[in-house]
C-alpha positions, 0 to 999 in steps of 0.5 A: 522823379526823385522828388515830387513837390506837392502843396503840403509835402515833399515825396522822396523816391530812391531808384531802389524803391525806398521812399520818404515823405516830409510835410512842410508843416513842422518839416515832419517826416511821416514815412520812410519805406525801405525793403517794401515796408513802412518803418515810421509810425504815424497814428491813424488819428494824426491830424495832417491839416496843419492845425496841430503837431503831427502825431507820429513821424519825426517831429522836430523839437526846438527851441525847448523840450517839453514845457519850459520853466520860468524864469527861462525865456522858453517858459511861455512857449508851447510844449516842445517849442514852435518848430513842429507847429510852424510852416517850413519852406522847401529850400532845395532838392537834389539827387545823385547816384546814391542819395535823394536829398531835400532841404527845408528851412525855418527862420525868425521871419517865418514863425508867427508874430506871437512866437516871435515876441515870446522868443525874440531871436534871429535864427535859421534852421535847415533840416536836411533829409538824405534818402539812400537805398537802405538808410535815411539821414536827418540832420538839423543845423541851427544858426544864430544870425542875430547879434544876441546869444541864445540857448536851445533844446532840440530833439528828433522825436522819432516814432518807430513802427514796430511789431509789438512794443512788449517784444522790442528792446533798446540796445546801447543805453546800458550804463547810462544815467536817466531821469524817469519822468513817470516815476519822477526819479533818477536811475542808472540803466542796467542792461537793455531797455524793455517796455512793460508799461508807460516809459518816459525817460531822458538818457543824458551823456550817452556813452555810445553813438550807436543804438539798436531796436531789435524786434526780438520775437522776429527778425529785423529791427532798426539802428540809429547812428548819432552825430552831435547829439548827446541825449536820447529819450525813450517813450511809449505812452502805454494804456492810460496815457494813450487813451487820453490822447485824442490824436492817438488810437487807444491800442496804437501804443502796441506798435510804436516806440519813440527813440528820440535823439537830441540835446535836451538834458541841458540847453545848448548855448549859441553865440551870435554868428555861431552854428550847431548841427546834429544828425541821425542815420537810420538803417535796418538790422 
């Protein structure tokens, strides 16, 4: 079967052999296998029982990136919001000659009473995963179904599995201004992004919609094609930060890099009745 519905996740399988897994908790994609290799990083210490956000995969950030700041209404919400720590529903699944598709949904009736009080807006999120032979598309649609406007951040917090973090680079961000959250400063990217220590940067107002993560020391890599997403976050915790995370192995930072597409530098304003959507297509180099 192209899509296997399990109690806690959906498994998509393409006739070519490519596959993907999406947990209902957070609608978190935790695996994308293509050309007989896993391409998504999932920590060996990731907690998959729904008690906390999954460390790895593609967690969905909504409606705030990081920790909200007072007096904004998101200030009391958990870091990165509630979407990644709420139980979504599998809305629909289908397949044709080219793709296997699954749609997941979350709305104001499915979040906890606590989050509903902290963020009292009527909303609907639809997250669509489209698996093809050599690509995977993840698309988030936000619909304001209430009578009050709201604003939000969102992010596809993608963890890529890589051979060696010190031997990859991110291509396509040269010339873009960024906020360096490690050094607490702003800077202008010159050339490709390389990883030589802890990196936590927010690149805003992108000049391109195409980005590559070549492996440098060996053949291969991954590519991102963005639509409707104007910012990219690049993150690697490196030694000290990795050691401080209970759900992340001390040495796992060597084999992962986060290249996260979203709208996080500024909030997106959504009027009553309006919708917004953004997506990424991942493919191999």
